[in-house]
C-alpha distance (Angstrom), angle and dihedral (degrees) to the residues before:
residue distance angle dihedral
M1 . . .
G2 3.74 . .
L3 3.89 129.6 .
H4 3.79 91.5 -98.7
D5 3.81 90.5 55.2
L6 3.83 91.5 46.9
R7 3.80 91.7 51.7
H8 3.76 91.5 46.2
F9 3.83 91.7 49.7
R10 3.78 93.7 47.1
A11 3.76 95.4 47.0
T12 3.92 88.5 50.8
Q13 3.82 90.5 48.1
W14 3.84 92.5 49.9
V15 3.85 93.2 49.7
M16 3.88 90.8 45.9
R17 3.85 87.3 53.5
G18 3.70 91.6 53.5
V19 3.85 103.0 -97.6
D20 3.84 108.8 148.6
L21 3.76 119.9 -117.2
R22 3.85 94.2 -115.4
T23 3.85 89.8 58.8
V24 3.79 91.9 46.1
K25 3.79 89.4 49.8
E26 3.79 91.5 53.6
L27 3.76 91.6 45.2
L28 3.78 92.7 52.0
G29 3.87 92.1 41.1
H30 3.83 95.9 -122.8
A31 3.73 116.3 166.4
D32 3.77 92.1 -155.1
I33 3.75 129.7 41.8
S34 3.75 92.4 -138.7
T35 3.83 89.0 68.2
T36 3.79 89.4 54.9
M37 3.68 92.0 51.0
R38 3.77 90.9 57.6
Y39 3.88 88.3 57.5
A40 3.72 97.0 41.8
H41 3.74 105.0 60.4
F42 3.79 118.2 134.0
A43 3.77 139.2 174.1
A44 3.80 118.2 -78.9
D45 3.81 90.6 -132.5
H46 3.80 89.3 62.6
A47 3.83 90.2 55.1
M48 3.82 91.4 49.1
R49 3.82 91.4 50.4
S50 3.78 88.5 50.5
V51 3.87 92.5 52.3
A52 3.81 89.5 47.1
E53 3.74 93.0 50.5
A54 3.79 89.3 49.3
E55 3.76 91.9 50.8
K56 3.90 91.9 48.5
A57 3.86 89.5 51.0
E58 3.90 90.4 49.1
V59 3.82 91.8 50.4
A60 3.81 91.0 49.0
E61 3.83 91.7 49.0
L62 3.79 90.4 49.7
A63 3.75 91.4 48.5
L64 3.82 91.8 49.5
R65 3.81 91.6 50.3
A66 3.87 91.0 49.2
T67 3.90 90.0 50.6
S68 3.82 90.4 46.3
G69 3.77 91.9 52.0
R70 3.82 93.3 51.2
Q71 3.79 92.1 50.1
E72 3.84 90.1 53.6
Q73 3.74 91.6 51.2
G74 3.80 95.8 44.9
């Protein structure tokens, strides 16, 4: 694995873990965001899983708030 491969892998990992492209751009030292975008591609199914996980967390938080509200009233 060469340096280019390592940078590509790391950029992809950062994006998949939620690091925004501007931050990745700065970390990699790119002058242009379009260069970063070439490094930071990732599978669409990962994005869909991330959205699904965020939706589940939101539903759980709303349910917790609703339960807390009922306990305070009771």
